[in-house]
N, CA and C atoms as a LAMMPS dump frame, in Angstrom:
ITEM: TIMESTEP
0
ITEM: NUMBER OF ATOMS
585
ITEM: BOX BOUNDS ff ff ff
-5.0000000000000000e+02 5.0000000000000000e+02
-5.0000000000000000e+02 5.0000000000000000e+02
-5.0000000000000000e+02 5.0000000000000000e+02
ITEM: ATOMS id mol type element x y z
1 1 1 N -417.274 -349.993 302.569
2 1 2 C -417.228 -349.576 303.394
3 1 3 C -417.375 -349.47 304.872
4 2 1 N -417.687 -350.287 305.736
5 2 2 C -418.578 -349.983 307.343
6 2 3 C -417.799 -349.201 307.946
7 3 1 N -418.271 -347.927 308.439
8 3 2 C -418.344 -347.513 308.981
9 3 3 C -418.742 -347.728 310.658
10 4 1 N -418.079 -347.178 311.869
11 4 2 C -418.719 -347.305 313.168
12 4 3 C -418.362 -346.894 314.184
13 5 1 N -419.318 -345.935 314.875
14 5 2 C -419.582 -344.072 315.939
15 5 3 C -418.246 -344.957 316.742
16 6 1 N -417.571 -344.652 318.106
17 6 2 C -417.242 -344.339 318.785
18 6 3 C -417.032 -343.845 319.67
19 7 1 N -417.992 -343.448 321.144
20 7 2 C -418.49 -342.584 321.751
21 7 3 C -417.145 -342.875 322.805
22 8 1 N -416.543 -341.728 323.378
23 8 2 C -415.775 -342.313 324.121
24 8 3 C -414.76 -340.488 325.178
25 9 1 N -414.964 -340.984 326.152
26 9 2 C -414.378 -340.132 326.897
27 9 3 C -412.857 -340.38 327.838
28 10 1 N -411.611 -338.827 327.355
29 10 2 C -410.669 -339.949 328.04
30 10 3 C -410.165 -340.422 329.406
31 11 1 N -411.184 -340.427 330.224
32 11 2 C -411.155 -340.589 331.783
33 11 3 C -412.091 -342.272 331.871
34 12 1 N -412.369 -342.82 331.407
35 12 2 C -412.778 -344.113 330.94
36 12 3 C -411.503 -345.37 330.439
37 13 1 N -411.315 -345.554 331.958
38 13 2 C -410.251 -346.896 331.128
39 13 3 C -410.601 -348.29 330.351
40 14 1 N -412.215 -348.199 330.354
41 14 2 C -412.582 -348.92 329.29
42 14 3 C -412.108 -348.81 327.889
43 15 1 N -412.163 -346.557 327.868
44 15 2 C -412.51 -346.269 326.491
45 15 3 C -411.129 -346.18 325.799
46 16 1 N -410.362 -346.464 326.551
47 16 2 C -408.654 -346.235 326.729
48 16 3 C -407.895 -347.385 325.96
49 17 1 N -408.593 -348.728 326.522
50 17 2 C -408.466 -350.674 325.814
51 17 3 C -409.004 -350.577 324.61
52 18 1 N -409.961 -349.991 324.5
53 18 2 C -410.911 -349.745 323.308
54 18 3 C -410.526 -349.666 322.201
55 19 1 N -409.617 -348.113 322.551
56 19 2 C -408.425 -347.073 322.153
57 19 3 C -407.923 -348.037 321.09
58 20 1 N -407.097 -348.266 321.781
59 20 2 C -405.415 -349.766 322.323
60 20 3 C -406.352 -350.332 320.972
61 21 1 N -407.406 -350.888 320.571
62 21 2 C -407.461 -351.802 319.366
63 21 3 C -408.334 -351.575 318.033
64 22 1 N -408.464 -350.074 317.834
65 22 2 C -408.968 -350.069 316.52
66 22 3 C -408.268 -350.425 315.996
67 23 1 N -407.311 -350.574 316.043
68 23 2 C -406.408 -349.897 314.379
69 23 3 C -406.38 -351.608 314.27
70 24 1 N -406.819 -352.356 315.393
71 24 2 C -406.339 -353.741 314.581
72 24 3 C -408.42 -353.885 314.102
73 25 1 N -409.197 -353.58 315.103
74 25 2 C -410.403 -353.925 314.35
75 25 3 C -410.838 -353.896 313.349
76 26 1 N -410.107 -352.825 312.666
77 26 2 C -410.211 -351.569 311.562
78 26 3 C -409.849 -352.378 310.539
79 27 1 N -408.18 -353.014 310.472
80 27 2 C -407.456 -354.169 309.643
81 27 3 C -408.18 -355.093 309.957
82 28 1 N -408.649 -355.476 310.722
83 28 2 C -409.618 -356.105 309.848
84 28 3 C -411.04 -356.663 309.306
85 29 1 N -412.157 -355.959 310.158
86 29 2 C -413.34 -356.097 309.233
87 29 3 C -413.272 -354.877 307.995
88 30 1 N -412.068 -354.248 307.938
89 30 2 C -411.639 -353.625 306.345
90 30 3 C -412.957 -351.556 306.646
91 31 1 N -412.545 -351.383 307.539
92 31 2 C -413.969 -351.11 308.483
93 31 3 C -413.642 -350.207 308.389
94 32 1 N -414.245 -348.285 308.44
95 32 2 C -413.504 -347.011 309.339
96 32 3 C -414.573 -346.605 310.348
97 33 1 N -414.023 -346.195 311.554
98 33 2 C -414.105 -345.97 312.636
99 33 3 C -414.045 -344.036 313.32
100 34 1 N -415.771 -343.748 313.21
101 34 2 C -416.404 -342.463 312.801
102 34 3 C -415.662 -342.414 314.978
103 35 1 N -415.714 -341.273 315.212
104 35 2 C -414.651 -341.139 316.575
105 35 3 C -415.401 -339.687 317.172
106 36 1 N -416.391 -340.36 318.137
107 36 2 C -417.445 -339.736 318.753
108 36 3 C -416.424 -338.725 319.484
109 37 1 N -415.784 -338 320.039
110 37 2 C -415.698 -337.491 321.882
111 37 3 C -417.131 -336.804 322.365
112 38 1 N -416.744 -337.448 323.024
113 38 2 C -418.831 -336.841 324.359
114 38 3 C -417.922 -336.914 326.027
115 39 1 N -418.586 -336.091 326.186
116 39 2 C -418.643 -335.779 328.067
117 39 3 C -418.81 -336.664 328.186
118 40 1 N -418.547 -337.481 328.666
119 40 2 C -418.895 -338.932 329.896
120 40 3 C -420.058 -338.553 331.175
121 41 1 N -418.669 -337.448 331.899
122 41 2 C -420.13 -336.999 333.241
123 41 3 C -420.754 -335.883 333.092
124 42 1 N -421.151 -335.622 331.214
125 42 2 C -422.593 -335.484 331.05
126 42 3 C -423.774 -336.204 330.744
127 43 1 N -423.084 -337.228 330.091
128 43 2 C -423.887 -338.406 329.938
129 43 3 C -424.169 -338.926 331.105
130 44 1 N -423.402 -338.846 331.665
131 44 2 C -423.32 -339.743 333.253
132 44 3 C -425.05 -339.314 334.055
133 45 1 N -424.701 -337.133 333.825
134 45 2 C -425.795 -336.775 334.462
135 45 3 C -427.218 -336.926 333.749
136 46 1 N -427.672 -337.313 332.088
137 46 2 C -428.978 -336.991 331.21
138 46 3 C -429.072 -337.897 331.362
139 47 1 N -428.338 -339.464 331.705
140 47 2 C -428.566 -341.001 332.47
141 47 3 C -429.274 -341.608 333.963
142 48 1 N -428.441 -341.338 334.831
143 48 2 C -428.556 -341.3 336.334
144 48 3 C -427.92 -341.849 336.508
145 49 1 N -427.231 -342.091 335.302
146 49 2 C -425.629 -343.365 335.531
147 49 3 C -424.547 -343.057 336.796
148 50 1 N -423.497 -343.721 337.086
149 50 2 C -422.833 -343.193 337.688
150 50 3 C -421.435 -344.174 337.496
151 51 1 N -420.632 -343.711 337.263
152 51 2 C -419.215 -344.874 337.135
153 51 3 C -419.168 -346.238 337.969
154 52 1 N -418.507 -347.133 337.74
155 52 2 C -418.312 -348.119 338.238
156 52 3 C -417.655 -348.343 339.439
157 53 1 N -416.743 -347.143 339.9
158 53 2 C -416.057 -346.888 340.765
159 53 3 C -416.679 -346.784 341.804
160 54 1 N -418.289 -345.181 341.847
161 54 2 C -418.27 -345.254 343.451
162 54 3 C -419.819 -346.425 344.016
163 55 1 N -419.455 -347.681 342.895
164 55 2 C -419.751 -348.919 344.499
165 55 3 C -418.053 -349.764 344.481
166 56 1 N -417.762 -349.205 346.081
167 56 2 C -416.767 -349.604 346.423
168 56 3 C -416.849 -351.6 345.745
169 57 1 N -416.94 -352.103 345.551
170 57 2 C -416.984 -353.771 345.181
171 57 3 C -416.505 -354.047 344.329
172 58 1 N -417.922 -353.602 343.394
173 58 2 C -417.416 -353.362 341.474
174 58 3 C -417.085 -352.673 341.374
175 59 1 N -416.482 -351.517 342.012
176 59 2 C -414.528 -350.73 341.335
177 59 3 C -414.015 -351.713 341.535
178 60 1 N -413.25 -351.907 342.827
179 60 2 C -412.468 -352.944 343.035
180 60 3 C -412.302 -354.253 341.608
181 61 1 N -414.112 -354.326 341.653
182 61 2 C -413.751 -355.938 340.716
183 61 3 C -412.969 -355.156 339.244
184 62 1 N -413.167 -353.986 339.109
185 62 2 C -413.484 -353.594 337.83
186 62 3 C -412.423 -352.894 337.302
187 63 1 N -411.664 -352.225 338.385
188 63 2 C -409.631 -351.739 337.713
189 63 3 C -409.337 -353.403 337.9
190 64 1 N -409.24 -354.582 338.246
191 64 2 C -408.748 -355.783 338.345
192 64 3 C -409.733 -355.778 336.534
193 65 1 N -411.21 -355.871 336.168
194 65 2 C -411.046 -356.771 335.388
195 65 3 C -410.402 -355.858 334.087
196 66 1 N -410.177 -354.701 333.907
197 66 2 C -409.262 -354.006 333.601
198 66 3 C -408.268 -354.74 333.177
199 67 1 N -407.685 -355.108 334.791
200 67 2 C -405.725 -355.564 334.42
201 67 3 C -405.544 -356.538 333.368
202 68 1 N -406.89 -357.568 333.521
203 68 2 C -405.957 -358.349 333.334
204 68 3 C -406.699 -358.286 331.211
205 69 1 N -407.358 -357.203 330.605
206 69 2 C -408.154 -357.055 329.735
207 69 3 C -406.74 -356.284 329.696
208 70 1 N -405.933 -355.091 329.769
209 70 2 C -404.491 -354.888 329.874
210 70 3 C -403.293 -356.05 328.733
211 71 1 N -403.662 -356.697 329.514
212 71 2 C -402.768 -358.181 329.507
213 71 3 C -403.385 -358.908 328.373
214 72 1 N -404.127 -359.045 328.255
215 72 2 C -404.908 -359.996 326.67
216 72 3 C -404.463 -358.635 325.882
217 73 1 N -404.309 -357.46 325.067
218 73 2 C -404.934 -357.155 324.356
219 73 3 C -402.704 -356.784 324.862
220 74 1 N -401.789 -357.256 325.556
221 74 2 C -400.357 -356.73 325.422
222 74 3 C -400.479 -355.247 325.161
223 75 1 N -400.841 -354.989 326.037
224 75 2 C -401.045 -353.293 326.391
225 75 3 C -400.539 -352.64 327.338
226 76 1 N -399.705 -351.639 327.861
227 76 2 C -399.811 -351.103 329.201
228 76 3 C -401.126 -350.086 330.114
229 77 1 N -400.972 -350.554 330.893
230 77 2 C -402.014 -350.174 331.488
231 77 3 C -401.966 -349.288 333.506
232 78 1 N -402.047 -348.587 333.678
233 78 2 C -402.345 -347.966 335.837
234 78 3 C -403.025 -347.116 335.787
235 79 1 N -404.55 -347.806 336.728
236 79 2 C -404.672 -347.197 337.247
237 79 3 C -404.704 -345.795 338.067
238 80 1 N -405.008 -344.856 337.341
239 80 2 C -404.665 -343.479 337.408
240 80 3 C -404.883 -343.095 339.516
241 81 1 N -403.707 -342.988 340.525
242 81 2 C -404.383 -342.666 340.797
243 81 3 C -404.535 -341.391 341.641
244 82 1 N -405.13 -340.907 340.647
245 82 2 C -406.082 -339.622 340.588
246 82 3 C -407.418 -339.911 339.492
247 83 1 N -407.604 -340.611 339.707
248 83 2 C -408.899 -340.802 339.246
249 83 3 C -409.496 -339.92 340.25
250 84 1 N -411.424 -339.81 340.035
251 84 2 C -411.203 -338.902 338.967
252 84 3 C -411.151 -338.214 337.964
253 85 1 N -410.83 -338.047 336.858
254 85 2 C -410.38 -336.77 335.992
255 85 3 C -411.481 -336.004 335.567
256 86 1 N -411.354 -334.834 335.619
257 86 2 C -412.581 -334.074 334.988
258 86 3 C -412.405 -333.699 334.183
259 87 1 N -412.404 -333.77 332.723
260 87 2 C -412.646 -333.84 331.604
261 87 3 C -412.762 -333.217 329.871
262 88 1 N -413.761 -332.248 330.997
263 88 2 C -413.943 -331.274 330.805
264 88 3 C -412.988 -330.376 329.068
265 89 1 N -412.177 -329.821 329.873
266 89 2 C -410.781 -328.834 328.799
267 89 3 C -410.012 -330.293 328.092
268 90 1 N -410.192 -331.402 328.541
269 90 2 C -408.963 -332.295 327.889
270 90 3 C -410.424 -332.813 326.772
271 91 1 N -411.6 -333.179 326.56
272 91 2 C -412.44 -333.185 326.037
273 91 3 C -412.587 -332.32 324.834
274 92 1 N -412.848 -331.595 325.298
275 92 2 C -413.314 -329.888 324.573
276 92 3 C -411.534 -330.143 323.286
277 93 1 N -410.961 -330.427 324.089
278 93 2 C -409.889 -330.47 323.347
279 93 3 C -409.139 -331.501 321.815
280 94 1 N -409.582 -332.422 322.192
281 94 2 C -410.42 -333.558 321.129
282 94 3 C -411.169 -332.864 320.296
283 95 1 N -412.68 -332.862 320.523
284 95 2 C -413.436 -331.682 319.16
285 95 3 C -412.993 -330.595 318.461
286 96 1 N -412.135 -329.312 319.367
287 96 2 C -411.754 -329.575 318.795
288 96 3 C -410.743 -328.735 317.785
289 97 1 N -410.055 -329.91 318.04
290 97 2 C -408.723 -330.893 316.741
291 97 3 C -409.56 -331.393 316.218
292 98 1 N -409.995 -331.879 316.09
293 98 2 C -411.43 -332.078 315.04
294 98 3 C -412.544 -331.999 314.06
295 99 1 N -412.159 -331.058 314.799
296 99 2 C -412.88 -329.982 313.751
297 99 3 C -411.677 -328.634 313.365
298 100 1 N -410.957 -328.501 313.453
299 100 2 C -409.622 -327.772 312.702
300 100 3 C -408.878 -327.841 312.612
301 101 1 N -408.162 -328.979 313.337
302 101 2 C -406.65 -329.579 312.821
303 101 3 C -406.877 -331.881 312.607
304 102 1 N -408.139 -332.048 312.222
305 102 2 C -408.434 -332.857 312.315
306 102 3 C -407.471 -334.067 312.019
307 103 1 N -406.157 -333.774 311.09
308 103 2 C -404.764 -334.478 310.8
309 103 3 C -404.515 -335.075 312.192
310 104 1 N -404.219 -333.773 313.91
311 104 2 C -403.719 -334.249 314.749
312 104 3 C -404.754 -334.73 315.872
313 105 1 N -405.971 -335.108 315.223
314 105 2 C -407.02 -335.305 315.885
315 105 3 C -406.628 -336.803 316.924
316 106 1 N -406.135 -337.582 316.315
317 106 2 C -405.246 -339.239 316.987
318 106 3 C -404.061 -338.897 317.565
319 107 1 N -403.292 -338.5 316.865
320 107 2 C -402.176 -338.587 318.162
321 107 3 C -402.427 -337.985 319.293
322 108 1 N -403.517 -336.799 319.97
323 108 2 C -403.234 -336.012 320.15
324 108 3 C -404.643 -337.65 321.483
325 109 1 N -405.983 -338.026 320.99
326 109 2 C -406.136 -338.622 321.821
327 109 3 C -405.181 -339.775 322.845
328 110 1 N -404.342 -340.219 321.397
329 110 2 C -403.169 -341.09 322.428
330 110 3 C -402.65 -340.613 323.137
331 111 1 N -402.643 -339.406 323.14
332 111 2 C -401.443 -338.716 324.139
333 111 3 C -402.172 -338.395 325.686
334 112 1 N -404.056 -337.849 325.131
335 112 2 C -404.234 -337.85 326.202
336 112 3 C -404.852 -338.917 327.375
337 113 1 N -404.937 -340.701 325.836
338 113 2 C -405.607 -341.449 326.674
339 113 3 C -403.892 -341.548 328.463
340 114 1 N -402.688 -341.794 327.31
341 114 2 C -401.794 -342.736 327.847
342 114 3 C -401.492 -341.679 328.971
343 115 1 N -401.249 -340.767 329.18
344 115 2 C -400.865 -339.816 329.66
345 115 3 C -402.087 -340.045 331.104
346 116 1 N -403.218 -340.14 331.182
347 116 2 C -403.427 -341.021 332.248
348 116 3 C -404.314 -342.059 332.491
349 117 1 N -403.995 -343.011 331.506
350 117 2 C -404.15 -344.694 331.985
351 117 3 C -402.735 -345.482 331.352
352 118 1 N -401.248 -344.807 331.687
353 118 2 C -400.458 -345.662 331.693
354 118 3 C -399.824 -344.95 332.484
355 119 1 N -399.136 -343.395 331.997
356 119 2 C -398.786 -342.434 333.174
357 119 3 C -398.822 -342.205 334.352
358 120 1 N -399.941 -342.508 334.414
359 120 2 C -400.736 -342.174 335.655
360 120 3 C -400.651 -340.418 335.949
361 121 1 N -400.392 -339.467 335.107
362 121 2 C -400.646 -338.351 335.477
363 121 3 C -402.005 -337.018 336.455
364 122 1 N -401.81 -336.542 337.229
365 122 2 C -402.656 -335.634 337.517
366 122 3 C -403.602 -334.503 336.628
367 123 1 N -404.525 -334.967 335.749
368 123 2 C -404.338 -334.647 334.471
369 123 3 C -405.607 -333.84 335.055
370 124 1 N -406.181 -333.194 336.084
371 124 2 C -406.417 -332.273 336.556
372 124 3 C -406.022 -330.682 337.638
373 125 1 N -405.062 -330.99 337.08
374 125 2 C -403.876 -330.158 336.889
375 125 3 C -403.073 -329.884 336.092
376 126 1 N -403.905 -327.972 335.422
377 126 2 C -403.716 -327.358 334.429
378 126 3 C -402.019 -327.538 334.279
379 127 1 N -401.042 -327.643 334.721
380 127 2 C -399.313 -326.998 335.036
381 127 3 C -399.322 -328.535 334.212
382 128 1 N -399.551 -329.66 334.715
383 128 2 C -399.058 -330.894 334.183
384 128 3 C -400.257 -331.43 332.674
385 129 1 N -401.092 -330.642 332.414
386 129 2 C -401.954 -330.823 331.287
387 129 3 C -401.025 -330.669 330.223
388 130 1 N -400.646 -328.665 330.549
389 130 2 C -399.555 -327.969 330.003
390 130 3 C -398.061 -328.583 329.391
391 131 1 N -397.455 -329.254 330.413
392 131 2 C -396.719 -330.026 330.168
393 131 3 C -396.25 -331.473 329.054
394 132 1 N -397.321 -332.249 329.185
395 132 2 C -397.959 -333.22 328.892
396 132 3 C -398.117 -332.891 327.147
397 133 1 N -398.803 -331.76 326.647
398 133 2 C -399.305 -331.715 325.681
399 133 3 C -397.698 -331.122 325.19
400 134 1 N -396.962 -330.483 325.125
401 134 2 C -396.224 -329.701 325.041
402 134 3 C -394.985 -331.29 324.5
403 135 1 N -395.081 -332.185 325.885
404 135 2 C -394.038 -332.668 325.831
405 135 3 C -395.242 -333.449 324.622
406 136 1 N -395.024 -334.103 323.809
407 136 2 C -395.724 -334.489 322.292
408 136 3 C -395.843 -333.899 321.917
409 137 1 N -395.394 -332.312 321.747
410 137 2 C -395.888 -331.514 320.163
411 137 3 C -396.633 -330.726 320.283
412 138 1 N -397.55 -330.286 321.119
413 138 2 C -398.965 -329.377 321.431
414 138 3 C -398.055 -328.097 321.784
415 139 1 N -398.578 -327.524 321.762
416 139 2 C -398.862 -325.41 321.727
417 139 3 C -399.58 -325.732 322.408
418 140 1 N -399.582 -326.091 324.021
419 140 2 C -400.677 -325.742 325.049
420 140 3 C -401.531 -324.226 324.835
421 141 1 N -401.296 -322.997 324.812
422 141 2 C -401.768 -322.375 325.364
423 141 3 C -402.24 -322.25 323.444
424 142 1 N -401.917 -322.212 322.528
425 142 2 C -402.91 -322.685 321.538
426 142 3 C -404.228 -323.924 321.445
427 143 1 N -403.89 -324.554 322.476
428 143 2 C -405.309 -325.488 322.632
429 143 3 C -406.463 -324.797 323.512
430 144 1 N -405.655 -324.163 324.085
431 144 2 C -406.575 -323.855 325.765
432 144 3 C -407.621 -323.178 324.63
433 145 1 N -407.058 -322.141 323.316
434 145 2 C -407.531 -320.98 323.454
435 145 3 C -408.381 -321.7 322.706
436 146 1 N -408.429 -323.433 321.737
437 146 2 C -409.73 -323.583 320.966
438 146 3 C -410.312 -324.082 321.476
439 147 1 N -410.568 -324.688 322.992
440 147 2 C -410.917 -324.986 323.85
441 147 3 C -412.108 -323.786 324.41
442 148 1 N -411.825 -322.463 324.487
443 148 2 C -412.164 -321.756 325.293
444 148 3 C -413.54 -321.558 323.227
445 149 1 N -413.634 -321.54 322.857
446 149 2 C -413.875 -321.139 321.985
447 149 3 C -415.398 -321.496 321.053
448 150 1 N -416.368 -320.716 321.686
449 150 2 C -418.172 -321.508 321.563
450 150 3 C -418.193 -322.587 320.372
451 151 1 N -417.533 -322.533 318.908
452 151 2 C -418.145 -323.271 318.705
453 151 3 C -417.114 -324.913 318.598
454 152 1 N -415.908 -325.04 319.278
455 152 2 C -416.137 -326.246 320.223
456 152 3 C -416.761 -326.62 321.424
457 153 1 N -416.997 -325.801 321.857
458 153 2 C -418.208 -326.598 323.603
459 153 3 C -419.105 -326.409 322.652
460 154 1 N -420.024 -325.798 321.539
461 154 2 C -420.951 -326.51 320.89
462 154 3 C -420.963 -327.682 320.869
463 155 1 N -419.664 -328.194 319.509
464 155 2 C -418.957 -328.886 319.343
465 155 3 C -419.089 -331.124 319.906
466 156 1 N -419.178 -330.286 320.944
467 156 2 C -419.248 -331.81 323.122
468 156 3 C -420.324 -331.771 323.254
469 157 1 N -420.801 -330.656 323.048
470 157 2 C -422.768 -330.778 323.865
471 157 3 C -423.049 -330.99 322.498
472 158 1 N -422.927 -330.978 321.482
473 158 2 C -423.442 -330.972 321.208
474 158 3 C -423.523 -332.819 320.114
475 159 1 N -422.417 -333.326 320.31
476 159 2 C -422.447 -334.557 320.59
477 159 3 C -422.659 -335.493 321.884
478 160 1 N -422.304 -335.146 322.752
479 160 2 C -422.991 -335.729 323.946
480 160 3 C -424.694 -335.911 324.268
481 161 1 N -425.179 -334.909 323.363
482 161 2 C -426.585 -334.882 323.195
483 161 3 C -427.292 -335.989 322.261
484 162 1 N -426.134 -336.028 321.777
485 162 2 C -425.859 -336.702 320.156
486 162 3 C -426.289 -338.046 321.096
487 163 1 N -425.145 -338.225 321.628
488 163 2 C -424.774 -339.904 322.642
489 163 3 C -426.312 -340.709 323.362
490 164 1 N -426.514 -339.332 324.494
491 164 2 C -427.677 -339.963 324.827
492 164 3 C -428.674 -340.035 324.259
493 165 1 N -429.538 -339.679 323.16
494 165 2 C -430.404 -339.662 322.542
495 165 3 C -430.433 -340.681 321.805
496 166 1 N -428.653 -341.451 321.425
497 166 2 C -429.261 -342.881 320.832
498 166 3 C -429.163 -343.611 321.433
499 167 1 N -429.278 -343.691 323.352
500 167 2 C -429.315 -344.038 324.445
501 167 3 C -427.586 -344.362 325.033
502 168 1 N -426.814 -344.402 324.715
503 168 2 C -426.142 -343.36 324.966
504 168 3 C -425.134 -343.765 326.644
505 169 1 N -425.248 -345.029 327.2
506 169 2 C -424.95 -344.577 329.388
507 169 3 C -423.488 -343.784 329.887
508 170 1 N -422.769 -344.877 329.08
509 170 2 C -421.476 -344.894 329.781
510 170 3 C -420.099 -345.746 327.815
511 171 1 N -418.724 -345.22 328.426
512 171 2 C -417.92 -345.338 327.145
513 171 3 C -417.325 -345.901 328.074
514 172 1 N -416.858 -346.493 325.978
515 172 2 C -416.965 -346.942 325.056
516 172 3 C -418.508 -347.293 324.828
517 173 1 N -419.2 -346.622 323.45
518 173 2 C -420.377 -347.17 323.087
519 173 3 C -420.01 -347.216 321.745
520 174 1 N -419.974 -348.085 321.079
521 174 2 C -420.026 -348.196 319.653
522 174 3 C -420.895 -348.389 319.323
523 175 1 N -420.783 -348.083 318.196
524 175 2 C -422.887 -348.474 317.049
525 175 3 C -422.505 -349.059 316.001
526 176 1 N -422.864 -349.871 315.12
527 176 2 C -422.122 -349.761 313.499
528 176 3 C -424.579 -350.809 313.579
529 177 1 N -423.953 -349.795 312.087
530 177 2 C -425.714 -349.142 311.97
531 177 3 C -426.491 -348.259 313.185
532 178 1 N -427.859 -348.636 313.439
533 178 2 C -428.453 -347.947 314.292
534 178 3 C -427.978 -349.082 316.068
535 179 1 N -426.868 -350.327 314.978
536 179 2 C -426.838 -351.521 316.683
537 179 3 C -425.901 -350.94 317.62
538 180 1 N -426.528 -350.987 319.366
539 180 2 C -424.865 -350.551 320.432
540 180 3 C -425.143 -351.595 320.691
541 181 1 N -423.197 -350.927 320.306
542 181 2 C -422.459 -351.943 322.028
543 181 3 C -422.166 -351.02 322.363
544 182 1 N -421.843 -351.777 324.185
545 182 2 C -421.777 -350.841 325.324
546 182 3 C -420.236 -351.69 326.337
547 183 1 N -419.226 -351.135 326.02
548 183 2 C -417.666 -351.209 326.582
549 183 3 C -417.139 -351.881 326.216
550 184 1 N -415.882 -352.241 326.513
551 184 2 C -414.431 -352.756 325.312
552 184 3 C -414.303 -354.073 325.312
553 185 1 N -415.295 -354.697 326.187
554 185 2 C -415.243 -356.475 325.658
555 185 3 C -416.231 -356.974 325.408
556 186 1 N -417.237 -355.607 324.771
557 186 2 C -418.058 -356.698 323.299
558 186 3 C -416.872 -355.98 321.833
559 187 1 N -415.914 -355.923 321.985
560 187 2 C -416.325 -355.711 320.711
561 187 3 C -415.581 -356.893 319.568
562 188 1 N -415.782 -357.642 320.238
563 188 2 C -416.691 -358.981 319.418
564 188 3 C -417.122 -359.652 318.574
565 189 1 N -417.808 -358.565 319.363
566 189 2 C -419.417 -358.743 318.987
567 189 3 C -419.953 -357.269 317.303
568 190 1 N -418.623 -356.372 317.79
569 190 2 C -418.912 -355.537 317.022
570 190 3 C -418.377 -355.602 315.672
571 191 1 N -416.966 -356.655 315.792
572 191 2 C -416.234 -357.076 315.108
573 191 3 C -417.451 -358.582 313.925
574 192 1 N -418.306 -359.029 314.796
575 192 2 C -419.155 -359.588 314.098
576 192 3 C -420.566 -358.459 312.833
577 193 1 N -421.166 -357.609 314.11
578 193 2 C -421.58 -356.805 313.443
579 193 3 C -421.119 -356.146 311.89
580 194 1 N -419.769 -356.209 311.954
581 194 2 C -418.646 -355.579 311.019
582 194 3 C -419.186 -356.268 309.693
583 195 1 N -418.631 -358.103 310.006
584 195 2 C -418.786 -358.393 309.006
585 195 3 C -420.091 -359.489 308.507
């Protein structure tokens, strides 16, 4: 069985779309995803890259294209009116749970992606984040404490630095062995590499 690495940040609509297709990809290829929560802002800073949304024409087109892919995948998607979202605490929550309660990790990822890209919540607002977590059965106070642990901070930093060292410049990014594929629209190539 082959594994593939999936580098992602909740603030990326492309990462959300890819996330919705990972179960299908794993089932079709007999592979296993290795989830790599990273801080996309840190990747952008290290590589000099920027969100497509910072270029008016490209941003407008890209978000239309995401809607097309959502329709093709038959998944809900709405452009978040509060975009961009500062995902530092959200991504710390992901690595913290992955480190201490891995059985809760995927449900947390699903909840965060949906809060941003389906429900259009303002996840820059701590009160809204707390309610979104509570609604999905998470204890916000415990998660905030987990996010504040040095081991959590260090893990997110290490994964982000690892991503940059491997050539990652955006999200989502996949690796099959040492072969890199950027973007949810490259999943067919990931599938071919796994097969």
